[in-house]
N, C-alpha and C positions, 0 to 999 in steps of 0.2 A: 259859675256861669263861664267864667273864663277858657276853665278847662274843657267843659262842655261846647263852647263856639268851636276849639281848636279841634276838639274830636268830630265835631262837624264837619269841618273844612278838611281836615284829614281823610274822614272817610267819602266825602262829597270826589272828592280829586281819585283816589284808590279803587272804587268800588265800580260795578257796572249798575244799569238801572235795575230794578226791582219792581216788574210794572204788575199792578193789582187795579181790579176796578175800585173807584173813588167814589164814594156817598159823602158829598160836601156837606149836606148838614152834621149828620153824624160825625165828620171831622170838625167841623167849625164846634159845635157841642163839645169836643174833647179838649178843643184849646181853649175855648173859654173858661171852662171848669180848671184847666191848669193854672190858667194865668188869673181865678179869681183871688189870689192872693197878693197880687199887686195893689199898692196904695191906690185908691179912687176906684178900683174896677169896679165897685158896685154901684157905682154912680154915676156910669155909663150907660147911655142907651144905646143897645145894640141891634143892629136889624140886618137879617139876613135875607135875602132872594135868591133863590136859584131857579133858572129857568134852564130843563135840558132836554132835548128832543134827541138825546142819543146818550148811550150809557159812555162815562168816561174812564179811559185807563191813563194811567202814568205810574209814575212812583210815589206811592203815596207817604213815602218817611221821608223825602226830600220836599213833597209838595207842603206837608204838617211841618217841616222847617222854617220855609219859604214864610207860610201864613202865621205862623207864630211869632216870628221875626218881628214882622209887618205890625201884627196886632200888636204885640207886647210894646212896641214903641206909640202905638196909635195911643196905648192906656199912659204909657209913662209921661208922654209928653201933653196930655191931655188938658185941656182949663176946665176945673170944675168950682171955680171961686165966683165968678159971676154969670155965667151960662150954663145952660145944659149941654153936658159933653155929649157926644153920640159916634160912633163908629157904623158907618154904613157899608156893607159889603153885597156887591151886586154880582152874581156868576149866570152865565150864560155859554150852555155846552151843545157842542155840534157833533155831528160825526168828523170833523176834522182838528176840532181844538176847541179849548175853555178859554176863554176871556173873564177875567177878574178885574173887579174894580175896588178897591179899599178907599174908603171916603171920610176923613175926622175933620173934626174940628178944633182942631188943637191948637200949639203953638206955632205951629209951622215952620217951615225952613227956610233962614234969609236966604237971600239972592246970592248973596258971595260963598256961601257955604253949599250950594245946590252941585256944581260939576264934581263936587268931592267926595258925595255921600257914600259913594261904592266904595272908595277905598279905602286898605286895610289901614285898621286903629285911629281912623279920623272920627273924631268926634265935632259936630257942628255944633254945639251948645253946651256953657258953662252947666247947664243943669243938668248933664251926662254924667251919672255915674254909672255907665255902659264901659262896655270894652273897646269899643268902635269897630269888632268884628262884625255884628249882627247882619249891615247892610252888604259888606262884602260878600260874607257868606250868603245871603240871598244872591246876590251876583252871580256868583260862582255856579251854585244851584241851575238858575234859570240858563245860564250857559249851557250846562251840561244836561239839561233837557231839550235844548234847541227851542228854548221859549225866548218872548221879550218881555222886556220892564222897562216901564218908563212912569214918570211922574211929573208933576206940578203941585205947586205949593208956594202961599203967600203967608210970609212973616205976620204972626198975629191972626191968622185966619182959619189955618188947616192946610191937608195934604190930600192929593189923591193919586196913587199907586195904580196904573194898569198893567198885568200881566197878560200873556198871551203864551198859552203853553199847547203844544201839540198833543192830539188825542191818538194814543197808541192802541187804538183798539186791536182786540185780540181775534185772530180766525179762529172760527169754533169750527 
């Protein structure tokens, strides 16, 4: 995983965007299938709602990396012992942009860690066995896409990530 994270970071910095039409239902199906191997993945209720008034174009591989990192964190830090774990994804697409909201009811991020979660190698919890590169990659990719990412989180209750990604509609 560490090597893959470093490869993603390196490729993001040195390669141009590769713009394609993105079908978020298919993309999320593929990502969740890849993440099925994670502990407790099958115990988490997943809800996806896509509302599209336009076709969305952007770099499908980079967006897949962003979503995979955010969703794997939501699975990794879920709470399945005393409540139903859930991940909700809301996607709203128009001719200008795509807004993605990812909501989980996992462990959340403590206030003292929130300003550093996008820093390279930063791990905000002792429960983490990750590299501390995943959210840094997400931030770097969002910058490359001219997108925006923000979040709010309450420790013990969960996190909500907001992404805004420009629609790079191709002229036909």
